C-alpha positions as CSV (number, residue, x, y, z in Angstrom):
1,M,74.9,99.3,92.7
2,A,72.3,100.5,95.3
3,R,74.3,98.6,98.0
4,L,78.0,98.7,96.6
5,H,78.7,101.7,98.8
6,I,77.9,99.3,101.9
7,Y,80.3,96.7,100.6
8,L,82.9,98.9,100.0
9,A,82.8,100.8,103.4
10,A,82.4,97.0,105.0
11,L,85.6,96.1,103.2
12,W,87.5,99.0,104.3
13,W,86.9,98.8,107.8
14,G,87.1,94.8,108.2
15,S,90.3,94.8,106.2
16,L,91.7,97.7,108.6
17,C,90.5,95.6,111.5
18,A,91.6,92.3,110.3
19,V,95.2,93.3,109.1
20,G,96.0,95.7,112.1
21,F,94.5,94.0,115.0
22,M,94.6,90.2,114.1
23,V,97.2,89.4,111.3
24,V,100.3,91.9,112.2
25,P,100.1,90.7,115.9
26,M,100.3,87.2,115.1
27,L,103.2,87.7,112.6
28,F,105.1,88.9,116.0
29,M,103.9,86.2,118.0
30,H,105.0,83.7,115.7
31,L,107.5,84.6,113.1
32,E,111.3,83.7,114.4
33,T,112.2,87.4,114.5
34,P,110.9,90.8,115.2
35,A,112.7,92.1,112.3
36,M,111.2,89.3,109.9
37,A,107.8,90.2,111.2
38,G,108.3,94.0,110.5
39,Q,109.4,93.4,107.0
40,M,106.2,91.3,106.5
41,A,104.0,94.0,108.5
42,A,105.3,96.8,106.3
43,K,104.4,94.7,103.3
44,L,100.7,94.1,104.7
45,F,100.5,97.9,105.7
46,T,101.2,98.7,102.2
47,A,98.7,96.7,100.8
48,Q,96.1,98.0,103.1
49,S,97.0,101.4,102.4
50,W,96.4,101.0,98.6
51,L,93.3,98.9,99.5
52,S,91.7,101.8,101.8
53,L,92.7,104.6,98.8
54,V,91.0,102.4,96.3
55,C,87.9,101.8,98.8
56,G,87.7,105.4,99.7
57,L,88.2,106.4,96.0
58,L,85.3,104.2,94.9
59,L,82.9,105.1,98.0
60,L,83.4,108.8,96.6
61,L,82.3,107.7,93.3
62,V,79.2,105.9,94.4
63,A,78.2,109.0,97.0
64,K,78.4,111.2,93.8
65,R,75.9,108.9,92.0
66,L,73.6,108.4,94.8
67,S,73.5,111.9,96.2
68,V,70.0,111.9,95.9
69,D,69.9,112.1,99.6
70,D,72.3,113.2,102.1
71,S,72.0,109.7,103.6
72,H,74.6,108.5,101.3
73,T,77.4,111.0,101.7
74,P,80.2,110.0,103.6
75,S,82.7,112.1,102.1
76,P,84.2,114.2,105.1
77,W,85.1,110.4,106.7
78,V,86.1,109.2,103.5
79,I,88.6,111.7,102.8
80,A,90.1,111.9,106.2
81,G,90.7,108.1,106.3
82,M,92.2,108.3,102.7
83,L,94.6,111.1,103.9
84,C,95.6,108.9,107.1
85,A,96.4,106.0,104.6
86,L,98.4,108.5,102.2
87,L,100.1,110.0,105.2
88,L,100.8,106.5,106.6
89,E,102.5,105.5,103.2
90,V,104.2,108.1,102.1
91,A,105.3,109.8,105.3
92,V,105.4,107.5,108.3
93,K,106.2,104.3,106.7
94,P,109.6,105.3,105.5
95,H,110.7,106.3,108.8
96,I,109.6,103.1,110.4
97,V,111.2,101.1,107.6
98,A,114.5,102.9,108.1
99,R,114.2,102.7,111.8
100,D,114.7,106.7,112.1
101,N,113.5,107.5,115.7
102,L,111.4,104.1,115.7
103,V,109.3,105.0,118.9
104,V,108.0,108.2,117.6
105,W,107.2,107.3,114.0
106,H,105.8,104.0,115.3
107,N,103.5,105.8,117.8
108,L,102.5,108.2,115.0
109,G,101.7,105.3,112.6
110,T,99.9,103.5,115.3
111,A,97.6,106.9,115.9
112,L,97.1,107.5,111.9
113,Y,95.8,103.7,111.5
114,L,93.5,104.0,114.3
115,L,92.3,107.3,113.1
116,Q,92.0,105.7,109.6
117,C,89.9,102.8,111.3
118,L,87.6,105.3,113.0
119,C,86.9,107.0,109.8
120,A,86.1,103.4,107.9
121,G,84.0,102.6,110.9
122,K,82.2,106.0,110.7
123,T,81.7,105.6,107.3
124,L,80.2,102.1,107.4
125,W,78.0,103.2,110.3
126,S,76.7,106.0,108.1
127,V,76.0,104.2,104.6
128,C,74.2,101.2,106.6
129,P,70.7,101.8,106.4
130,T,68.8,102.6,109.9
131,P,65.7,100.5,111.0
132,S,63.5,103.6,109.2
133,R,64.9,103.1,106.1
134,L,65.0,99.4,106.3
135,A,61.1,99.5,106.6
136,V,61.0,101.7,103.6
137,A,63.2,99.4,101.7
138,A,61.1,96.5,102.5
139,S,58.0,97.8,101.5
140,P,56.2,96.4,98.7
141,S,56.7,99.4,96.3
142,S,60.5,98.9,96.4
143,D,62.1,97.9,93.3
144,D,65.3,96.7,94.4
């Protein structure tokens, strides 16, 4: 349980980077039409949004359990990232799928996705131990 927050933050940030910066661009490069790639990208982004919300919720629950010190409380970044994921899923995605003013909604979706990625990255950065905490954790009196 002591390292669960690190795994959750890494899963959140890593999945955002993999889907948004590798998988979706490859869809547009390798599928026959942009429409096919767009349909598949929409499904992947929906799955990513739900994964983000689940990881965020679990991070908040784990942070509550580990609230002995302030080093394990990434709550503002987690909440901001979850809000970005929720806005993407319920407010922006329907407009993109309907091709309603596509440039504006796609740019807003991209900005929210990048902001979510930054929030997840900051969360991962804040839950990873610093060298001084690593030294304390590696001491013989540690009971991990």
